[in-house]
KOLLUMBA-414612 format. One record per residue (C-alpha): x, y, z; residue number from 1. Coordinates in steps of 0.5 Angstrom, whole numbers, plus 2048, in hexadecimal, padded with zeros to 3 digits. Example, Ala and Ser with C-alpha at 12.3 -4.5 7.8 and 13.67 -1.06 7.14 Angstrom:
BEGIN
<<819, 7F7, 810>, 1>;
<<81B, 7FE, 80E>, 2>;
***
This chain:
BEGIN
<<9A3, 88C, 99F>, 1>;
<<9A4, 892, 99A>, 2>;
<<9AB, 894, 999>, 3>;
<<9AC, 89B, 99C>, 4>;
<<9B0, 8A0, 997>, 5>;
<<9B6, 8A3, 99A>, 6>;
<<9B8, 8AA, 99B>, 7>;
<<9BC, 8AB, 995>, 8>;
<<9B6, 8A8, 991>, 9>;
<<9B1, 8AD, 994>, 10>;
<<9B5, 8B3, 993>, 11>;
<<9B6, 8B1, 98B>, 12>;
<<9AF, 8B0, 98A>, 13>;
<<9AD, 8B6, 98D>, 14>;
<<9B3, 8BA, 989>, 15>;
<<9B3, 8B7, 983>, 16>;
<<9AC, 8B6, 982>, 17>;
<<9AA, 8BD, 982>, 18>;
<<9B1, 8BF, 97F>, 19>;
<<9AF, 8BB, 979>, 20>;
<<9A8, 8BE, 979>, 21>;
<<9AA, 8C5, 979>, 22>;
<<9AF, 8C4, 974>, 23>;
<<9AA, 8C1, 96F>, 24>;
<<9A5, 8C6, 970>, 25>;
<<9AB, 8CC, 96F>, 26>;
<<9AD, 8C9, 969>, 27>;
<<9A6, 8C8, 966>, 28>;
<<9A4, 8CF, 968>, 29>;
<<9AB, 8D2, 965>, 30>;
<<9AA, 8CE, 95F>, 31>;
<<9A2, 8D1, 95E>, 32>;
<<9A4, 8D8, 95F>, 33>;
<<9AA, 8D8, 95B>, 34>;
<<9A6, 8D4, 955>, 35>;
<<9A1, 8D9, 956>, 36>;
<<9A6, 8DF, 955>, 37>;
<<9A9, 8DC, 94F>, 38>;
<<9A2, 8DB, 94C>, 39>;
<<9A0, 8E2, 94D>, 40>;
<<9A6, 8E4, 949>, 41>;
<<9A4, 8E0, 943>, 42>;
<<99D, 8E3, 944>, 43>;
<<9A0, 8EA, 944>, 44>;
<<9A4, 8E8, 93E>, 45>;
<<99D, 8E6, 93A>, 46>;
<<99A, 8ED, 93D>, 47>;
<<99F, 8F1, 93A>, 48>;
<<99E, 8ED, 933>, 49>;
<<997, 8EE, 933>, 50>;
<<998, 8F6, 935>, 51>;
<<99D, 8F6, 92F>, 52>;
<<998, 8F3, 92A>, 53>;
<<992, 8F7, 92C>, 54>;
<<996, 8FE, 92B>, 55>;
<<998, 8FB, 924>, 56>;
<<990, 8FB, 922>, 57>;
<<98E, 901, 91E>, 58>;
<<987, 902, 91B>, 59>;
<<988, 904, 913>, 60>;
<<982, 905, 90F>, 61>;
<<97D, 902, 914>, 62>;
<<981, 8FC, 915>, 63>;
<<986, 8F9, 91A>, 64>;
<<98D, 8F8, 918>, 65>;
<<992, 8F5, 91C>, 66>;
<<999, 8F8, 91A>, 67>;
<<99E, 8F3, 91C>, 68>;
<<9A5, 8F3, 918>, 69>;
<<9A7, 8EC, 916>, 70>;
<<9AD, 8EC, 91A>, 71>;
<<9A9, 8ED, 920>, 72>;
<<9A4, 8E8, 91E>, 73>;
<<9AA, 8E3, 91E>, 74>;
<<9AC, 8E5, 925>, 75>;
<<9A6, 8E4, 928>, 76>;
<<9A5, 8DD, 924>, 77>;
<<9AC, 8DB, 926>, 78>;
<<9AD, 8DC, 92E>, 79>;
<<9B2, 8D8, 930>, 80>;
<<9AF, 8D1, 930>, 81>;
<<9A8, 8D3, 931>, 82>;
<<9A4, 8D5, 92B>, 83>;
<<9A0, 8DB, 92C>, 84>;
<<999, 8DC, 928>, 85>;
<<995, 8E2, 928>, 86>;
<<98E, 8E4, 925>, 87>;
<<98A, 8EB, 925>, 88>;
<<983, 8EB, 923>, 89>;
<<97D, 8F1, 923>, 90>;
<<977, 8F1, 927>, 91>;
<<973, 8ED, 922>, 92>;
<<978, 8E7, 923>, 93>;
<<97C, 8E9, 91C>, 94>;
<<983, 8E7, 91D>, 95>;
<<987, 8EC, 919>, 96>;
<<98E, 8E9, 91B>, 97>;
<<992, 8E3, 91E>, 98>;
<<98F, 8DC, 91F>, 99>;
<<988, 8DB, 91F>, 100>;
<<988, 8D5, 923>, 101>;
<<989, 8DA, 929>, 102>;
<<982, 8DD, 928>, 103>;
<<97E, 8DC, 92E>, 104>;
<<978, 8E1, 92E>, 105>;
<<976, 8DE, 935>, 106>;
<<977, 8E1, 93C>, 107>;
<<97C, 8E7, 939>, 108>;
<<97E, 8EC, 93E>, 109>;
<<97B, 8F3, 93F>, 110>;
<<97E, 8F8, 93B>, 111>;
<<985, 8FB, 93D>, 112>;
<<986, 8F4, 941>, 113>;
<<98A, 8EE, 940>, 114>;
<<989, 8E6, 941>, 115>;
<<98D, 8E0, 942>, 116>;
<<98B, 8D9, 940>, 117>;
<<98E, 8D2, 93F>, 118>;
<<98C, 8CF, 938>, 119>;
<<98E, 8CA, 933>, 120>;
<<990, 8CC, 92D>, 121>;
<<994, 8C9, 927>, 122>;
<<994, 8C2, 92B>, 123>;
<<998, 8C5, 931>, 124>;
<<996, 8C9, 938>, 125>;
<<997, 8D0, 937>, 126>;
<<996, 8D6, 93C>, 127>;
<<992, 8DC, 938>, 128>;
<<990, 8E3, 93A>, 129>;
<<98A, 8E7, 937>, 130>;
<<98A, 8EE, 937>, 131>;
<<984, 8F3, 935>, 132>;
<<986, 8FA, 932>, 133>;
<<983, 8FF, 92E>, 134>;
<<986, 903, 928>, 135>;
<<983, 909, 924>, 136>;
<<97C, 907, 928>, 137>;
<<97C, 900, 926>, 138>;
<<97D, 8FA, 92B>, 139>;
<<981, 8F4, 92A>, 140>;
<<985, 8EF, 92D>, 141>;
<<98C, 8EC, 92D>, 142>;
<<98E, 8E5, 92F>, 143>;
<<995, 8E3, 930>, 144>;
<<996, 8DB, 932>, 145>;
<<99D, 8D8, 934>, 146>;
<<99F, 8D1, 934>, 147>;
<<9A1, 8CE, 93B>, 148>;
<<9A8, 8CB, 93A>, 149>;
<<9AC, 8D1, 93D>, 150>;
<<9A7, 8D1, 943>, 151>;
<<9A8, 8CA, 944>, 152>;
<<9B0, 8CA, 944>, 153>;
<<9B0, 8D0, 949>, 154>;
<<9AB, 8CC, 94D>, 155>;
<<9B0, 8C6, 94D>, 156>;
<<9B6, 8CB, 94E>, 157>;
<<9B2, 8CE, 954>, 158>;
<<9B1, 8C7, 957>, 159>;
<<9B8, 8C4, 956>, 160>;
<<9BB, 8CB, 959>, 161>;
<<9B6, 8CA, 95F>, 162>;
<<9B6, 8C3, 960>, 163>;
<<9BE, 8C2, 960>, 164>;
<<9C0, 8C7, 965>, 165>;
<<9BA, 8C5, 96A>, 166>;
<<9BC, 8BE, 969>, 167>;
<<9C3, 8BF, 96B>, 168>;
<<9C0, 8C4, 971>, 169>;
<<9BC, 8BE, 973>, 170>;
<<9C2, 8B9, 973>, 171>;
<<9C7, 8BE, 977>, 172>;
<<9C1, 8BF, 97C>, 173>;
<<9C0, 8B8, 97D>, 174>;
<<9C7, 8B7, 97E>, 175>;
<<9C8, 8BC, 983>, 176>;
<<9C2, 8BA, 987>, 177>;
<<9C4, 8B3, 987>, 178>;
<<9CB, 8B5, 989>, 179>;
<<9C9, 8BA, 98E>, 180>;
<<9C4, 8B6, 991>, 181>;
<<9C9, 8B0, 992>, 182>;
<<9CE, 8B5, 995>, 183>;
<<9C9, 8B8, 99A>, 184>;
<<9C7, 8B1, 99C>, 185>;
<<9CE, 8AF, 99D>, 186>;
<<9CE, 8B1, 9A5>, 187>;
<<9C8, 8AC, 9A5>, 188>;
<<9CB, 8A7, 9A2>, 189>;
<<9D1, 8A8, 9A6>, 190>;
<<9CD, 8A8, 9AD>, 191>;
<<9CA, 8A2, 9AB>, 192>;
<<9D1, 89E, 9A9>, 193>;
<<9D3, 8A1, 9B0>, 194>;
<<9CD, 89E, 9B4>, 195>;
<<9CD, 897, 9B0>, 196>;
<<9D5, 896, 9B1>, 197>;
<<9D5, 897, 9B8>, 198>;
<<9D4, 891, 9BD>, 199>;
<<9CF, 890, 9C2>, 200>;
<<9D4, 892, 9C7>, 201>;
<<9D6, 898, 9C4>, 202>;
<<9D2, 89E, 9C7>, 203>;
<<9D7, 8A4, 9C6>, 204>;
<<9D3, 8AA, 9C4>, 205>;
<<9D3, 8AC, 9BC>, 206>;
<<9D6, 8B2, 9BA>, 207>;
<<9D1, 8B8, 9BA>, 208>;
<<9D5, 8BD, 9B7>, 209>;
<<9D5, 8BA, 9B0>, 210>;
<<9CE, 8B9, 9B0>, 211>;
<<9CA, 8BE, 9AB>, 212>;
<<9C4, 8C2, 9AF>, 213>;
<<9BF, 8BD, 9AD>, 214>;
<<9C2, 8B7, 9AF>, 215>;
<<9C5, 8BB, 9B6>, 216>;
<<9BE, 8B9, 9BA>, 217>;
<<9BF, 8B2, 9B7>, 218>;
<<9C6, 8B1, 9B9>, 219>;
<<9C5, 8B4, 9C0>, 220>;
<<9BF, 8B0, 9C1>, 221>;
<<9C3, 8AA, 9C0>, 222>;
<<9C9, 8AC, 9C4>, 223>;
<<9C4, 8AD, 9CA>, 224>;
<<9C1, 8A6, 9C9>, 225>;
<<9C8, 8A3, 9C8>, 226>;
<<9CA, 8A7, 9CF>, 227>;
<<9C4, 8A4, 9D2>, 228>;
<<9C5, 89D, 9D0>, 229>;
<<9CC, 89E, 9D2>, 230>;
<<9CA, 8A0, 9D9>, 231>;
<<9C5, 89A, 9D9>, 232>;
<<9CA, 895, 9D7>, 233>;
<<9CF, 898, 9DD>, 234>;
<<9C9, 897, 9E2>, 235>;
<<9C8, 890, 9DF>, 236>;
<<9CF, 88E, 9E0>, 237>;
<<9CF, 892, 9E7>, 238>;
<<9C8, 88E, 9E9>, 239>;
<<9CB, 887, 9E7>, 240>;
<<9D2, 888, 9EB>, 241>;
<<9CE, 88B, 9F1>, 242>;
<<9C9, 885, 9F0>, 243>;
<<9CE, 880, 9F0>, 244>;
<<9D2, 883, 9F6>, 245>;
<<9CB, 883, 9FA>, 246>;
<<9C9, 87C, 9F8>, 247>;
<<9D0, 879, 9F9>, 248>;
<<9D0, 87B, A01>, 249>;
<<9C9, 877, A03>, 250>;
<<9CB, 871, 9FE>, 251>;
<<9D2, 870, A01>, 252>;
<<9CF, 871, A08>, 253>;
<<9CA, 86B, A06>, 254>;
<<9CF, 867, A03>, 255>;
<<9D3, 868, A09>, 256>;
<<9CE, 866, A0E>, 257>;
<<9CC, 860, A0A>, 258>;
<<9D3, 85D, A0A>, 259>;
<<9D4, 85E, A11>, 260>;
<<9CE, 85A, A13>, 261>;
<<9D0, 855, A0E>, 262>;
<<9D7, 854, A11>, 263>;
<<9D4, 855, A18>, 264>;
<<9CD, 854, A19>, 265>;
<<9CA, 859, A1F>, 266>;
<<9C7, 856, A25>, 267>;
<<9C1, 85B, A24>, 268>;
<<9BF, 85A, A1D>, 269>;
<<9B9, 85F, A1E>, 270>;
<<9BE, 865, A1F>, 271>;
<<9C2, 863, A19>, 272>;
<<9BB, 863, A14>, 273>;
<<9B9, 86A, A17>, 274>;
<<9C0, 86C, A15>, 275>;
<<9BF, 869, A0E>, 276>;
<<9B8, 86C, A0E>, 277>;
<<9BA, 873, A0F>, 278>;
<<9C0, 873, A0A>, 279>;
<<9BC, 870, A05>, 280>;
<<9B6, 875, A06>, 281>;
<<9BB, 87B, A06>, 282>;
<<9BE, 878, 9FF>, 283>;
<<9B7, 877, 9FD>, 284>;
<<9B5, 87E, 9FF>, 285>;
<<9BB, 881, 9FB>, 286>;
<<9BA, 87D, 9F5>, 287>;
<<9B3, 880, 9F5>, 288>;
<<9B5, 887, 9F6>, 289>;
<<9BA, 886, 9F0>, 290>;
<<9B5, 883, 9EB>, 291>;
<<9B0, 889, 9ED>, 292>;
<<9B6, 88E, 9EC>, 293>;
<<9B8, 88C, 9E6>, 294>;
<<9B1, 88B, 9E3>, 295>;
<<9AF, 892, 9E5>, 296>;
<<9B6, 895, 9E2>, 297>;
<<9B4, 893, 9DC>, 298>;
<<9AC, 895, 9DC>, 299>;
<<9AA, 89C, 9D9>, 300>;
<<9A4, 8A0, 9DB>, 301>;
<<9A0, 89E, 9D5>, 302>;
<<9A1, 897, 9D6>, 303>;
<<99D, 896, 9DC>, 304>;
<<996, 895, 9DC>, 305>;
<<993, 89B, 9E0>, 306>;
<<98C, 89B, 9E4>, 307>;
<<989, 8A0, 9E9>, 308>;
<<98B, 89D, 9F0>, 309>;
<<989, 89E, 9F7>, 310>;
<<990, 89F, 9FA>, 311>;
<<98C, 89E, A01>, 312>;
<<98A, 897, 9FF>, 313>;
<<991, 895, 9FD>, 314>;
<<994, 898, A03>, 315>;
<<98F, 893, A07>, 316>;
<<990, 88D, A03>, 317>;
<<998, 88E, A03>, 318>;
<<998, 88F, A0B>, 319>;
<<995, 889, A0C>, 320>;
<<99B, 885, A0B>, 321>;
<<99F, 889, A10>, 322>;
<<99A, 889, A16>, 323>;
<<99C, 882, A18>, 324>;
<<9A4, 884, A17>, 325>;
<<9A3, 88A, A1B>, 326>;
<<9A0, 887, A20>, 327>;
<<9A5, 882, A21>, 328>;
<<9AA, 887, A21>, 329>;
<<9A6, 88C, A26>, 330>;
<<9A5, 891, A21>, 331>;
<<99F, 895, A21>, 332>;
<<99C, 896, A1A>, 333>;
<<998, 89D, A1A>, 334>;
<<993, 89F, A14>, 335>;
<<990, 8A6, A12>, 336>;
<<98D, 8A5, A0B>, 337>;
<<989, 8AA, A07>, 338>;
<<985, 8A7, A01>, 339>;
<<98A, 8A9, 9FB>, 340>;
<<98A, 8A6, 9F4>, 341>;
<<990, 8A6, 9EF>, 342>;
<<991, 8A4, 9E8>, 343>;
<<996, 89E, 9E8>, 344>;
<<997, 896, 9E9>, 345>;
<<994, 893, 9EF>, 346>;
<<999, 88E, 9EF>, 347>;
<<99F, 893, 9EF>, 348>;
<<99C, 897, 9F4>, 349>;
<<99B, 892, 9F9>, 350>;
<<9A2, 890, 9F7>, 351>;
<<9A5, 897, 9F9>, 352>;
<<9A1, 897, A00>, 353>;
<<9A3, 890, A01>, 354>;
<<9AB, 892, A00>, 355>;
<<9AA, 898, A05>, 356>;
<<9A6, 894, A0A>, 357>;
<<9AC, 88F, A0A>, 358>;
<<9B1, 894, A0B>, 359>;
<<9AD, 898, A10>, 360>;
<<9AC, 891, A14>, 361>;
<<9B3, 88F, A13>, 362>;
<<9B6, 895, A16>, 363>;
<<9B1, 897, A1C>, 364>;
<<9B4, 894, A22>, 365>;
<<9AF, 890, A27>, 366>;
<<9AA, 895, A2A>, 367>;
<<9AA, 89A, A24>, 368>;
<<9A5, 89C, A20>, 369>;
<<9A4, 89C, A18>, 370>;
<<99F, 8A1, A15>, 371>;
<<99C, 8A1, A0F>, 372>;
<<998, 8A7, A0C>, 373>;
<<994, 8A9, A06>, 374>;
<<992, 8B1, A05>, 375>;
<<98E, 8B3, 9FF>, 376>;
<<98F, 8BA, 9FC>, 377>;
<<98C, 8BD, 9F6>, 378>;
<<992, 8BC, 9F2>, 379>;
<<996, 8B6, 9F5>, 380>;
<<995, 8B0, 9FA>, 381>;
<<99A, 8AF, 9FF>, 382>;
<<99C, 8A8, A01>, 383>;
<<9A1, 8A9, A08>, 384>;
<<9A4, 8A3, A0B>, 385>;
<<9A8, 8A5, A12>, 386>;
<<9AC, 8A0, A17>, 387>;
<<9AF, 8A1, A1E>, 388>;
<<9B5, 89E, A1B>, 389>;
<<9BD, 8A1, A1B>, 390>;
<<9BB, 8A5, A16>, 391>;
<<9C0, 8A7, A10>, 392>;
<<9C4, 8AD, A10>, 393>;
<<9C2, 8B3, A0C>, 394>;
<<9C8, 8B3, A08>, 395>;
<<9C6, 8AC, A06>, 396>;
<<9BF, 8AD, A03>, 397>;
<<9C2, 8AE, 9FC>, 398>;
<<9C5, 8A7, 9FC>, 399>;
<<9BE, 8A4, 9FE>, 400>;
<<9BB, 8A0, 9F8>, 401>;
<<9C2, 89E, 9F5>, 402>;
<<9C2, 896, 9F5>, 403>;
<<9C6, 893, 9FA>, 404>;
<<9C8, 899, 9FE>, 405>;
<<9C8, 898, A05>, 406>;
<<9CA, 89D, A0B>, 407>;
<<9CD, 899, A10>, 408>;
<<9CF, 891, A11>, 409>;
<<9CC, 891, A18>, 410>;
<<9C5, 892, A16>, 411>;
<<9C0, 88D, A15>, 412>;
<<9C2, 889, A0F>, 413>;
<<9BF, 88B, A08>, 414>;
<<9C1, 88B, A01>, 415>;
<<9C0, 893, 9FF>, 416>;
<<9BB, 891, 9FA>, 417>;
<<9B5, 893, 9FD>, 418>;
<<9B5, 89B, 9FC>, 419>;
<<9B8, 89A, 9F5>, 420>;
<<9B2, 896, 9F3>, 421>;
<<9AD, 89B, 9F7>, 422>;
<<9B1, 8A0, 9F2>, 423>;
<<9B0, 89D, 9EC>, 424>;
<<9A8, 89C, 9ED>, 425>;
<<9A8, 8A3, 9EF>, 426>;
<<9AB, 8A5, 9E8>, 427>;
<<9A6, 8A1, 9E4>, 428>;
<<9A0, 8A4, 9E8>, 429>;
<<9A3, 8AB, 9E7>, 430>;
<<9A4, 8AC, 9EF>, 431>;
<<9A9, 8B0, 9F3>, 432>;
<<9AD, 8AC, 9F8>, 433>;
<<9B0, 8B0, 9FE>, 434>;
<<9B2, 8AF, A05>, 435>;
<<9B2, 8B2, A0C>, 436>;
<<9B2, 8B1, A13>, 437>;
<<9AD, 8AD, A17>, 438>;
<<9A8, 8B1, A1C>, 439>;
<<9AD, 8AE, A21>, 440>;
<<9B3, 8B1, A1F>, 441>;
<<9B7, 8AC, A1E>, 442>;
<<9B4, 8A7, A19>, 443>;
<<9B3, 8A7, A11>, 444>;
<<9AD, 8AA, A0E>, 445>;
<<9AC, 8A8, A06>, 446>;
<<9A7, 8AC, A02>, 447>;
<<9A4, 8AA, 9FB>, 448>;
<<9A0, 8B0, 9F8>, 449>;
<<99C, 8AD, 9F2>, 450>;
<<998, 8B1, 9ED>, 451>;
<<990, 8B1, 9EF>, 452>;
<<98C, 8AD, 9EB>, 453>;
<<988, 8B0, 9E6>, 454>;
<<980, 8AF, 9E8>, 455>;
***
């Protein structure tokens, strides 16, 4: 697996790389501009020498002469470390003064103008100027050449003068960037250390006040996650405590019945077996509901397989299991089902309706009625289950769906998990759960509003 770069390395890559390129480009441009300016100064010196020589050319007795005092000739030839050579010739190519090696008749400049050239003279590179002028009506050419020792020293000086400050600037800039990036990322490292150093049970929120603006959303999101985890763990602890309490009673009852039967076998064994069977069924029902609720509480909407489900068909299949039970108790089951389709899991929807029917039949007395209705609207599908039972006071409606919440001990035995399972399945399907009074005025009406499935 390819190793990922750290944020520190990414910042250095995107800061140091462009900085080095910029410094190199800036140094190169500064060097070239400075060198060009310095070379122009040398060229202007050559131009001044050529102008001075051209002014010394005179026409005497039809011949051109360059009247140059010996002292001036010596100054030209001994210009610091550079050797200066000059020459002058007429329009016929006759050199009348200076070094004949400078004579170059080809590509001469126009009259009254000058031209710079690089040439090889005396075994060295030279910089030369050629100037055409006129004296007494006669055209002549003056050439002045100078070796490049002074230019080379100036070039080296310019290079060193620019390179050293730029190198120092680069070192200082790199140091500032390294220090600045490390200092700027210190809160990230501090946050990492605080998270890593915590134990799995330490869910205290992280201090948000010291986080930079860029890290504040991250820290806030982590704190929300920690709060959700804390609430989830607290819910798990409550669930385990309630489950232990709920399971302890039927198991203790079952154990007591068996112990009594062992000490004094009853005359009516069938009655004892019926009691044991009822206790076992209640315990099995409780265990199944506990497992269902635990599974649903750890499931998210994105984890379920969604399909277009005929809710009318689900209602008919789920109610088939309760027809015999309702008839045995003397409870009438009534259905008003409109064709309806929702998006969801058929198994979960069947479990939702089974828990609603289980509660309704359980709490409806003999001779009562349980009604199941499906109403389809353009934007939702409403599932309504109502019974003729004792009902629930309106003040208790907000508490319905809380695990193990039961209203009164004298009601038929239940474990308080049916509506909790209904609530979780409704949540996973994006449905809304709400309660009301039945049409009879005293029973409970449970409504689940599902979003209409896309056609």
